[in-house]
LUMZA-544176 format. One record per residue: residue in one letter; x, y, z of N, C-alpha, C, CB in turn. Coordinates in steps of 0.2 Angstrom, whole numbers, always signed. Glycine has a CB too. Layout:
N
   rest    n.xx    n.yy    n.zz   ca.xx   ca.yy   ca.zz    c.xx    c.yy    c.zz   cb.xx   cb.yy   cb.zz
      A       X       Y       Z       X       Y       Z       X       Y       Z       X       Y       Z
...
//
This chain:
106
   rest    n.xx    n.yy    n.zz   ca.xx   ca.yy   ca.zz    c.xx    c.yy    c.zz   cb.xx   cb.yy   cb.zz
      X     -73     -42     +12     -68     -38     +15     -66     -33     +10     -62     -43     +17
      X     -65     -26     +13     -63     -21      +8     -56     -22      +6     -65     -14     +12
      X     -54     -19      +1     -48     -19      -2     -45     -12      -4     -47     -24      -7
      X     -39     -12      -5     -36      -6      -8     -33      -8     -15     -30      -3      -4
      X     -34      -4     -20     -32      -5     -27     -24      -3     -27     -36      +0     -32
      X     -21      -8     -29     -13      -8     -30     -11      -7     -37     -10     -14     -27
      X      -7      -2     -38      -5      +0     -45      +2      -3     -46      -5      +7     -46
      X      +3      -6     -52     +10      -9     -53     +10     -13     -59     +13     -12     -47
      X     +15     -16     -61     +15     -20     -67     +20     -26     -66     +18     -16     -73
      X     +21     -28     -60     +25     -35     -59     +20     -40     -58     +30     -34     -54
      X     +23     -46     -57     +18     -52     -56     +15     -52     -49     +22     -59     -57
      X     +19     -50     -44     +16     -49     -37     +10     -45     -37     +21     -47     -32
      X     +10     -39     -41      +5     -34     -41      -1     -37     -45      +7     -28     -45
      X      +0     -41     -50      -5     -44     -54      -9     -49     -50      -3     -47     -60
      X      -5     -53     -46      -8     -58     -41     -12     -54     -36      -3     -62     -38
      X     -10     -49     -33     -13     -45     -28     -20     -43     -31      -9     -40     -25
      X     -19     -40     -37     -25     -37     -40     -31     -42     -41     -24     -34     -46
      X     -29     -48     -43     -33     -54     -44     -37     -56     -38     -30     -60     -47
      X     -33     -56     -32     -36     -57     -26     -41     -52     -23     -30     -59     -21
      X     -39     -46     -25     -43     -40     -23     -50     -39     -26     -39     -34     -23
      X     -51     -42     -32     -57     -41     -36     -63     -44     -33     -55     -44     -43
      X     -62     -48     -28     -68     -52     -26     -72     -48     -20     -66     -58     -23
      X     -70     -42     -18     -73     -38     -13     -74     -31     -14     -70     -40      -6
      X     -77     -27     -10     -78     -20     -10     -71     -17     -11     -82     -17      -4
      X     -70     -11     -14     -64      -8     -15     -65      +0     -16     -60     -10     -21
      X     -60      +3     -15     -60     +11     -16     -55     +12     -21     -59     +15     -10
      X     -56     +17     -25     -51     +19     -30     -48     +26     -29     -54     +19     -37
      X     -42     +26     -29     -39     +33     -27     -35     +35     -34     -34     +33     -21
      X     -37     +41     -37     -33     +43     -43     -26     +44     -41     -36     +49     -45
      X     -21     +42     -46     -14     +43     -46     -13     +51     -45     -11     +41     -52
      X      -8     +52     -41      -7     +59     -39     -10     +62     -33      -9     +63     -45
      X     -15     +58     -30     -18     +59     -24     -13     +59     -18     -24     +55     -22
      X     -13     +65     -14      -8     +65      -9     -10     +59      -4      -9     +71      -4
      X      -4     +56      -1      -5     +50      +3     -10     +51      +9      +2     +47      +5
      X      -9     +57     +12     -13     +58     +18     -21     +58     +16     -11     +65     +20
      X     -22     +61     +10     -29     +60      +8     -32     +53      +6     -30     +65      +1
      X     -27     +49      +3     -29     +42      +2     -30     +38      +8     -24     +39      -3
      X     -25     +40     +13     -26     +36     +19     -32     +38     +23     -20     +38     +24
      X     -34     +44     +23     -40     +47     +26     -46     +43     +23     -41     +54     +26
      X     -46     +43     +17     -52     +40     +13     -52     +32     +15     -51     +41      +6
      X     -47     +29     +15     -47     +22     +17     -49     +21     +24     -40     +19     +16
      X     -47     +25     +28     -49     +24     +35     -56     +25     +36     -45     +29     +40
      X     -59     +31     +33     -66     +32     +34     -70     +27     +31     -67     +39     +32
      X     -68     +25     +25     -73     +20     +21     -73     +13     +25     -70     +19     +14
      X     -67     +12     +28     -67      +5     +31     -71      +6     +38     -59      +3     +33
      X     -70     +11     +41     -74     +13     +47     -82     +12     +46     -73     +19     +50
      X     -84     +15     +40     -91     +15     +38     -93      +7     +36     -92     +19     +32
      X     -88      +4     +33     -89      -3     +31     -90      -7     +37     -84      -6     +27
      X     -87      -6     +43     -87     -10     +49     -92      -7     +53     -80      -9     +52
      X     -97      -3     +51    -102      +0     +55    -100      +4     +61    -106      -6     +57
      X     -94      +7     +60     -92     +11     +66     -88      +8     +71     -98     +15     +69
      X     -87      +1     +70     -84      -3     +75     -76      -2     +74     -85     -11     +74
      X     -74      +2     +79     -67      +5     +78     -62      -1     +79     -65     +10     +84
      X     -63      -6     +84     -58     -11     +85     -58     -15     +78     -60     -16     +91
      X     -63     -17     +75     -64     -21     +69     -60     -17     +63     -71     -23     +67
      X     -62     -11     +63     -58      -6     +58     -51      -7     +58     -61      +1     +59
      X     -48      -6     +65     -41      -6     +65     -38     -13     +63     -39      -4     +73
      X     -41     -18     +65     -39     -25     +63     -39     -26     +56     -44     -30     +67
      X     -44     -23     +53     -45     -24     +45     -39     -20     +42     -52     -22     +43
      X     -38     -14     +45     -32     -10     +42     -25     -12     +44     -34      -3     +44
      X     -25     -17     +49     -18     -19     +51     -15     -14     +55     -14     -21     +45
      X     -18      -9     +59     -16      -4     +63     -18      -6     +70     -17      +3     +60
      X     -15      -3     +75     -17      -4     +82     -23      +2     +83     -12      -2     +87
      X     -27      +0     +88     -33      +5     +89     -31     +12     +91     -38      +2     +94
      X     -25     +12     +95     -23     +19     +97     -21     +23     +90     -16     +18    +101
      X     -18     +20     +85     -17     +23     +79     -23     +26     +76     -13     +19     +74
      X     -28     +21     +76     -35     +23     +73     -38     +29     +76     -39     +17     +73
      X     -38     +29     +83     -41     +34     +87     -37     +41     +86     -40     +32     +94
      X     -30     +40     +85     -26     +46     +84     -28     +49     +77     -19     +45     +84
      X     -28     +45     +72     -30     +47     +65     -37     +50     +65     -30     +41     +60
      X     -42     +47     +68     -49     +50     +69     -49     +57     +72     -54     +45     +72
      X     -45     +57     +77     -44     +64     +81     -41     +69     +76     -40     +63     +87
      X     -36     +67     +72     -33     +72     +67     -38     +74     +62     -27     +68     +63
      X     -43     +70     +60     -48     +71     +55     -54     +75     +58     -51     +65     +52
      X     -53     +77     +65     -59     +80     +68     -65     +76     +70     -61     +86     +64
      X     -64     +70     +70     -69     +65     +72     -68     +63     +80     -69     +59     +68
      X     -72     +66     +84     -71     +64     +91     -75     +57     +92     -74     +70     +96
      X     -71     +52     +94     -74     +45     +95     -78     +45    +101     -68     +40     +95
      X     -77     +48    +106     -81     +48    +112     -88     +52    +110     -78     +52    +118
      X     -88     +57    +107     -94     +61    +105     -98     +56    +100     -92     +67    +102
      X     -94     +53     +95     -98     +49     +90    -101     +43     +94     -93     +47     +85
      X     -98     +40     +99    -100     +34    +102    -106     +37    +106     -95     +31    +107
      X    -106     +42    +110    -111     +45    +114    -117     +47    +109    -109     +51    +118
      X    -116     +50    +104    -122     +51     +99    -125     +45     +97    -119     +55     +93
      X    -121     +40     +95    -124     +33     +93    -129     +30     +99    -119     +28     +91
      X    -126     +31    +105    -130     +29    +111    -136     +33    +112    -126     +29    +117
      X    -136     +39    +111    -142     +43    +112    -147     +42    +107    -140     +51    +112
      X    -145     +41    +101    -149     +39     +95    -153     +32     +97    -146     +39     +89
      X    -149     +28     +99    -152     +21    +101    -157     +22    +107    -146     +16    +103
      X    -155     +26    +112    -160     +26    +117    -166     +30    +115    -156     +31    +123
      X    -166     +35    +111    -172     +38    +108    -176     +33    +104    -170     +44    +104
      X    -173     +29    +100    -176     +25     +96    -180     +19    +100    -172     +21     +91
      X    -176     +17    +106    -179     +13    +110    -185     +15    +114    -174     +10    +115
      X    -186     +22    +115    -191     +25    +119    -197     +26    +115    -189     +31    +123
      X    -196     +26    +108    -202     +28    +104    -207     +22    +104    -199     +28     +96
      X    -213     +24    +105    -218     +19    +105    -221     +17     +98    -224     +22    +109
      X    -226     +13     +98    -228     +10     +91    -231     +16     +87    -234      +5     +93
      X    -234     +21     +89    -236     +26     +85    -231     +31     +82    -241     +30     +89
      X    -225     +30     +84    -219     +34     +82    -218     +40     +86    -220     +36     +75
      X    -221     +41     +91    -220     +47     +96    -216     +44    +102    -226     +50     +98
      X    -212     +49    +105    -208     +47    +111    -213     +47    +117    -203     +53    +112
      X    -211     +42    +121    -215     +41    +127    -213     +47    +131    -213     +35    +131
      X    -217     +50    +136    -216     +55    +140    -210     +54    +145    -222     +58    +144
      X    -206     +58    +146    -200     +57    +150    -200     +62    +156    -193     +58    +146
      X    -198     +60    +162    -199     +65    +167    -194     +71    +166    -197     +61    +174
      X    -196     +77    +168    -192     +83    +166    -187     +84    +171    -196     +88    +165
//
């Protein structure tokens, strides 16, 4: 499970950090604008989840609508991305053993 690095010096923070050390993490330098840090966290989590938006939203603790809104703000059209993934999958499925595409009706 991916985690976020928490900065602080109280006992709760130390406990949280100890729990976080067991999985993948991202590091955001102090002074990074929150919007930049949030974007990085969302995009890295989406990548970690293999593009599965529902799983990404669950992992981040946000609703899928919020995730879709953020992705749209970042210029990532989820419908286009899903369609591109489907096209790539279809093309790969039509490739024959020699690595060339089977002929398609025009």
